[in-house]
Structures are given as structure tokens and as C-alpha cells.
C-alpha positions in Angstrom: 0.0 0.0 0.0 2.9 2.4 0.6 4.1 2.0 -2.9 0.8 3.4 -4.2 0.9 6.5 -2.0 4.6 7.1 -2.4 4.4 7.5 -6.2 3.3 10.7 -7.7 0.9 11.4 -10.5 -0.3 14.4 -12.6 -2.7 15.6 -10.0 -0.3 15.2 -7.0 3.2 15.7 -8.2 6.2 15.4 -5.9 7.8 18.6 -4.8 11.0 18.9 -6.8 12.4 22.1 -5.3 12.2 23.2 -1.7 9.9 26.2 -1.2 10.9 29.3 0.8 8.7 31.5 3.0 7.9 35.0 1.9 8.1 38.0 4.3 4.8 39.7 3.6 5.8 43.0 5.3 8.9 43.4 3.2 7.1 42.2 0.1 4.4 44.9 0.5 7.0 47.6 1.2 9.0 46.5 -1.8 6.2 46.1 -4.3 4.7 49.5 -3.5 7.9 51.3 -2.5 10.0 50.4 -5.6 8.0 52.5 -8.1 7.5 55.3 -5.6 11.3 55.5 -4.8 12.1 55.7 -8.5 9.5 58.4 -9.0 10.8 60.4 -6.0 14.4 60.2 -7.0 13.6 60.9 -10.7 11.0 63.6 -10.2 13.6 66.5 -9.9 15.3 65.4 -13.1 12.2 64.6 -15.3 8.5 64.4 -14.8 8.5 61.1 -16.7 9.0 58.8 -13.6 6.0 60.3 -11.9 3.8 59.8 -14.9 5.2 56.3 -15.2 3.9 55.4 -11.8 0.4 56.7 -12.7 0.2 54.8 -16.0 2.3 51.7 -15.2 1.8 51.3 -11.5 -1.5 49.4 -11.7 -0.1 47.1 -14.4 3.1 46.6 -12.3 1.0 45.6 -9.3 -1.5 43.4 -11.3 1.2 41.4 -13.1 4.1 41.8 -10.7 2.6 40.5 -7.5 1.7 37.0 -8.8 4.9 36.6 -10.9 7.1 37.7 -8.0 5.3 35.6 -5.4 5.6 32.5 -7.5 9.3 33.1 -8.2 10.1 34.0 -4.6 8.8 30.6 -3.4 11.4 28.8 -5.5 14.4 31.2 -5.8 16.3 33.6 -3.6 15.6 37.3 -4.0 18.1 39.4 -5.9 17.7 42.8 -7.5 18.9 41.5 -10.8 16.4 38.6 -10.8 13.5 40.9 -10.0 14.6 43.3 -12.7 14.7 40.4 -15.2 11.3 39.1 -14.2 9.8 42.5 -14.4 11.2 43.2 -17.8 10.3 39.7 -19.2 6.7 39.7 -17.9 6.1 43.2 -19.1 7.4 42.5 -22.6 5.5 39.2 -22.8 2.3 41.1 -21.8 2.8 44.1 -24.2 4.1 42.4 -27.3 0.8 40.6 -28.0 -1.1 43.9 -27.6 1.3 45.5 -30.1 0.8 42.7 -32.6 -2.9 42.8 -32.1 -3.0 46.5 -32.9 -0.8 45.9 -36.0 -3.2 43.2 -37.3 -6.3 45.2 -36.7 -4.9 48.5 -38.2 -5.8 50.5 -35.0 -3.7 53.2 -33.4 -0.3 51.7 -32.6 1.0 54.7 -30.7 -0.5 53.8 -27.3 0.8 50.2 -27.1 4.1 51.4 -28.6 4.3 54.1 -26.0 3.7 51.6 -23.2 6.2 49.2 -24.6 9.0 51.8 -24.9 8.6 53.5 -21.6 7.6 50.3 -19.7 10.7 48.4 -21.1 12.8 51.1 -19.4 10.9 51.4 -16.1 10.0 47.8 -15.4 13.5 46.6 -14.8 14.4 49.7 -12.8 11.3 49.2 -10.6 12.1 45.5 -10.3 15.7 46.1 -9.3 14.7 48.8 -6.7 11.9 46.6 -5.3 14.3 43.6 -5.0 16.8 45.8 -3.2 14.1 47.1 -0.8 12.9 43.5 -0.2 16.4 42.3 0.6 16.9 45.2 3.1 13.6 44.7 4.9 13.3 40.9 4.9 13.2 39.4 8.4 12.8 35.8 9.4 10.4 36.9 12.2 7.7 38.0 9.7 7.9 35.1 7.3 4.6 33.2 7.1 3.3 30.7 4.7 1.1 32.1 1.9 
């Protein structure tokens, strides 16, 4: 009987990699604080970072939270990894929209605008958020999600 329960199947696969706990306090500070820190530092130089938070912030939260939570369970947090994840998920989200507008002959300026500026700000926000998470992460606050 133990042979049957010890084997895995499609519905109940064996865990291949150990999972890590996520610090929810540090994660909330990082995911919200990353774009705000970039906007605060960049605001005296240009007004673009402030407007990037307004236009790209909801998309960053909507896509970034699930992607980062899934990745954080399996890998250690680094600024470079978060920057790569932010850039990759943003491009994978915006390229189909750009192709769809090209196929339907609609206005391509808006998706192109998002793709150009988002490709610059997504990795910056991801790197700053990863740095903030690394600085504020504490074992005391880690709970299972």
C-alpha cells in the first residue's frame, strides 16, 4: 500500500524544489515602494517617472505580484532577478497587444508608448523593489502564503 501512496501522478506531483517562505511586510513595502522611490528620485530630473507610476503602477501591481510571489517561493531574491522578471513579464504582456493593434490596423501609438517606456521602467522598478525586499526581509515575519 505504501508503494501506491509514495508514487506521484499528474494531480499530485512530488515537490521537486524546496519552497521558501515570503516575508509579507517586506514584500508589501518592496512592491509599492519600488516605483515610488524611483519616482521620488527621478522627479527632480524629469516628470516622466511620476507619470510612469500613474500609468504603469497598476499594471506593475497586477502582473508583478503574482509573478514575483511564484518566483520567490522557488528562488532567492536578488535585485537582478527581480529586474529580469519585471522586464520579461512586461514584454510578454505588451508584445501581443502591439501585434494585435498591428493586425487590426488600429492606433499603434499607445501600445508602442507603453512598450518603450515600460521596457525602461519595469527593470528599474524591479531592481529597486528587489533591493528594498532584501533590506527589509526578516525571518520573524515570514509566514506561509
